[in-house]
N, C-alpha and C positions, 0 to 999 in steps of 0.2 A: 517310881515311874521315871523313865528316862525321856530325854528330849525326843528320841526316835518314836517312843510310844505316843507322845503327845501329837506328833505329826501323823502317825498312822490313824489315831483316833479322829483327828481333824478331817482327814480325807475320807475315812469311813463314814463320818457323819454326813458328808456331802453325798456319798453313795446312798445312804439311808434316805436322804431327801429325794434323790432320784427314784428310789423304790416307792416312796410315798406318792410321787407323781404317777407311777405305774398303777398304784392302787386306785387313785382318783379316776383313772382311765379304764378301770375294770380289768386291768392286766395283773398277772401274778407279780407281786411286789418285789422285784429284783432291780437293783440299781448298780451302776458301775461308773467309776471315775478313773481316767487314765492320766497319770502324772509323769512329767519329764522335767528335769531340772528344777524340781521343787514347785512346779506350777501345773495347774490343771490344764491339760491339752484337749481333753474331750470328756463328755459325760453323757450318759444315756440310761434308759430304763427299758424294760421289756415292752415290745410293741407287736408281738405276734398276732394278737387278736385284732388290733386296729389296722394292721397292715396285711393281714391274711398271709403272713410270711413265716414259715417254720424256722427260718434262720434269724429272725429279728429278736434275738436275745440281747439283753443289755450289754453283755461282754462283746459280742460281735459288732454291734452298732458303735460302741466306744472305740474298738480297735480300728474300724473303718474310718471313723471321723478323725482319729488321732493320726493314722497313717497319711491321710490327705493333708492334714495341717502341717505335719512334719516333712511331707514330701518324700516319704520312704515307707515301704512296707516293713522294713526292719526296725523293730522297736526295742532293741537291746538295752537302751538307756531309759526305758520307761517301766513304770510299775502300774499295774491295774488293781484297783481296790473295788471289790465286788461284795455285795451283801450275803450271797450264798455261794457255796462251793460250785465251781463250774461243771457243766455236763461234759460228756466226751467230745461233742462238737466244738464247744467253746475252748476246752483245754487243748484240743488239736489245733485250733486256730492260733492259740497263744504260742504253741511250739512252732508253728509255721511262721509266725510273725517274729520269732526269735525274742519274744518278750523277756525283759530282764527279771521282773518280779511280779508276783501275784500275792495279794493280801486279801483274804476273804473272812467274812464274819462267821456264818454258821455252816456246819457240814451238811451234806446231802447223802444220807445213808443209802438211799434208793437209786441215786444216779450220779453221785459225785465222782469226778475224774481227777481230783487233785489230792487223793489219799484215802478217801472213804471206801468207795466201791472199786474204783480203778485209780491208777496213778500215772496217767498220761503225761501230766506236767513234769514229772520227775523220772520218767522211764529211761533207763540207761541205753535201751536199744534204739532210741530215737536220736536224731542228729542234734537236738538241742534239749536242754533241761531248763525249766523255769524255777527260780528260787521261790519257795512258797512259805507264807506265814498264815496261820489260821487262828480263828477265835477272837479277832479284834471286834469288839462290840457284838460278840456272838449272841448274847442273850437278847439284845434289842433286835438284831436281825432275825433271829428265830421267832420271836414273839410276833413280829409283823407278818411273817409267813403263816404262822399257826393261826392267828386271828383271821387272816384272809380265808384259809381253807375251812376253818370252823364255820364261818358265815356262809360259805359256798354249800356246805352240807346241810344247812337248815332248810 
């Protein structure tokens, strides 16, 4: 394991803590942490149910907070760590934010837009491409989601 792996695991663990906060609030357990210069700039978790806002995904909320803190919508020097592969809306927001990097835990075969179903984050036809790394703490991220949805079905 390299130092870079240790750093990715550390930030993904923070994203998992955000996902657990979402779970406690009755939200789909997805968490996100935005990092720039080796420091956490913003963190968020899903808030769609509590805010009655279809755009209140963890990724969107973290990007918004981070852009405000950095004083720029351009996030080329930032990396977003998120527990689940982003949907098309979130991947599009990352491209529009000129995000430097995306690290996600588990794939989303039914709606992922960073390689699984679509690849908006890396699409050569768009004006920006986001560097993507997947599978960081993927088992833990997937288990949290699987447990949530199994309980919902009971």
